[in-house]
C-alpha positions in Angstrom: 165.4 12.6 85.0 164.0 14.8 81.8 160.8 14.3 80.5 159.7 16.2 77.4 156.3 16.8 75.2 156.4 15.5 71.7 157.6 19.0 70.6 160.6 18.9 72.8 159.8 21.3 75.3 161.0 20.1 78.5 158.5 19.1 81.0 158.3 20.4 84.4 155.6 19.3 87.4 153.6 22.6 88.3 154.5 24.1 91.8 151.3 24.6 93.9 151.7 27.8 95.8 148.8 27.5 97.8 150.0 24.1 99.6 151.8 24.3 102.8 155.6 23.1 103.4 154.1 20.0 105.2 155.4 16.8 103.4 152.9 13.9 104.0 153.8 10.1 102.7 152.0 8.3 100.1 150.1 5.8 101.4 152.5 2.8 101.1 149.3 0.1 100.9 146.2 0.0 101.0 146.0 -0.9 104.9 148.0 2.4 106.0 145.4 4.7 107.8 144.8 8.5 106.7 144.3 10.8 109.3 143.7 14.2 107.2 144.6 16.0 103.8 146.6 18.9 105.1 149.4 19.7 103.0 148.1 17.2 100.3 147.9 18.2 96.5 144.3 17.3 95.0 145.5 14.2 93.4 147.0 13.2 96.5 143.7 13.7 98.2 142.0 11.8 95.4 144.4 9.0 95.1 144.3 8.1 98.8 140.4 8.6 98.4 140.5 5.7 95.9 142.5 3.6 97.8 139.6 3.9 101.0 137.0 3.1 98.4 138.9 -0.2 97.1 139.4 -1.2 100.8 135.8 -0.6 101.4 135.0 -2.2 98.1 132.6 0.7 97.2 134.2 1.6 93.5 137.2 0.5 91.8 139.0 3.8 90.3 142.6 4.3 89.6 144.4 7.0 88.5 145.7 6.9 84.6 149.3 6.4 84.3 150.8 8.5 81.4 153.0 6.5 78.5 156.5 7.8 78.1 158.9 6.9 75.4 162.7 6.6 76.6 165.0 7.7 74.7 168.3 8.1 76.9 169.3 5.9 79.8 172.6 5.3 81.4 173.9 2.0 83.3 175.9 3.6 85.7 176.1 -0.4 86.9 175.4 -3.4 84.7 172.7 -4.7 87.3 171.0 -0.8 87.3 169.7 1.4 84.9 169.3 5.2 85.0 166.3 6.8 83.0 168.2 10.7 81.9 165.7 11.4 78.9 161.8 10.5 78.2 159.1 12.0 76.1 155.5 11.5 76.8 154.2 9.0 73.9 150.6 10.7 73.6 148.6 13.3 75.0 146.9 11.9 78.0 143.0 11.9 78.1 141.7 12.4 81.8 143.0 11.6 85.0 140.9 9.1 86.5 138.8 5.9 85.5 137.1 3.1 87.0 133.7 1.2 87.9 131.1 2.0 90.1 128.0 0.3 90.7 128.4 -1.2 87.1 128.9 2.3 85.8 132.0 3.5 84.2 133.4 6.6 85.7 135.9 9.1 84.1 137.0 12.6 85.5 139.2 15.0 85.7 141.4 16.6 88.6 141.8 20.4 88.1 142.3 23.1 90.9 142.5 27.0 90.5 143.8 29.8 92.8 140.6 32.4 91.3 137.8 32.7 93.3 135.0 33.6 91.6 135.5 31.3 88.3 137.2 28.3 87.0 139.4 28.7 83.8 139.0 27.0 80.8 142.5 27.0 79.9 142.8 24.6 82.6 141.5 22.0 80.0 142.8 20.5 76.7 140.8 19.8 73.9 141.4 16.0 73.6 140.3 15.9 77.3 137.1 17.4 76.1 136.6 15.1 73.2 137.4 12.4 75.9 134.3 13.5 77.7 132.2 13.7 75.2 132.7 10.4 73.3 132.5 8.7 77.1 128.9 10.5 77.6 127.9 9.1 74.4 128.5 5.7 75.8 126.6 6.6 78.8 129.7 7.0 80.9 129.6 9.0 84.4 132.0 11.8 83.4 132.8 14.8 85.4 135.5 17.1 86.8 136.7 17.5 90.6 137.4 21.1 90.9 139.4 22.5 93.6 138.9 26.3 94.4 142.6 26.6 96.4 141.9 29.9 97.7 138.5 29.3 99.1 139.4 25.6 100.3 136.3 24.7 98.0 135.9 21.0 96.3 133.2 20.8 94.1 132.1 17.6 91.7 131.1 19.2 88.8 129.3 17.1 85.6 130.9 17.6 82.3 128.3 18.7 80.5 128.5 21.8 82.1 132.5 22.0 81.1 131.2 21.3 77.4 128.4 23.9 77.5 131.1 26.8 78.7 133.8 25.3 76.3 131.6 25.7 73.0 131.2 29.0 74.2 134.9 30.0 73.7 134.4 31.7 70.3 131.7 34.3 71.8 134.7 35.2 74.7 134.0 33.4 77.3 137.1 32.1 79.1 136.1 30.2 82.2 133.0 28.8 84.3 131.5 31.1 86.7 131.2 29.9 90.6 128.0 31.1 90.7 127.3 28.4 88.2 129.3 25.5 89.7 127.8 26.1 92.8 124.5 26.0 91.1 125.1 22.9 88.9 127.6 20.6 90.5 128.1 19.2 94.0 130.1 20.6 96.7 132.6 18.4 98.6 133.6 18.1 101.9 137.1 17.2 103.3 136.7 14.4 105.7 138.1 11.6 107.5 137.8 8.5 106.1 137.4 9.0 102.7 139.3 12.0 102.6 137.2 13.5 99.6 133.6 11.4 99.6 132.4 11.7 95.8 130.5 9.1 95.3 127.6 10.4 97.2 127.8 13.4 94.5 128.1 10.9 92.3 124.5 9.2 92.9 123.1 12.6 92.7 124.7 13.0 89.3 123.6 9.2 88.0 120.2 10.2 89.2 119.9 13.7 88.0 121.2 12.0 84.7 118.4 8.9 84.6 115.6 12.2 85.1 116.8 13.2 82.2 117.0 9.9 80.2 
């Protein structure tokens, strides 16, 4: 199957060279047990964490589906259809959204192999604008960042991204790790859930309330 961007360029799944060759299956249901995150992508880790949160009724968070336009379908059999070519119908916003204790959550998951900073090029302008729109409605917005070379995870408020995004006109191309450590919240890989980010969300909510 070929999926293309609206400009006709083919979409290729990114290859994460920082991951091991060990392949773990995704949870087939919300009753499966998770024993670790070795060899998993950041997206898989967050997805399984969200399943655990839903199981425990702590939060309801899902990954947003990306809408596509199917343009070519083959029918090898009358009862079967195979998609051969498709396009992304529109630019996506952010990766995840949901509700936690009556609050709207909206966040992005990003990773880098850089050790001292997080490149702004990992984000798109429409994602930054979406964060700003959600913040204007009192949403809780953030990015979960993974520094793959360091194997460190951070929950970073969207306000920090907006601050550095606006500085690109001055030549700024990344967010320093020192600033991420000072402003964000470091997360730890665990057992259940794999990446417990809700504790950091609680701190972000508390900090936001103090400012208001």
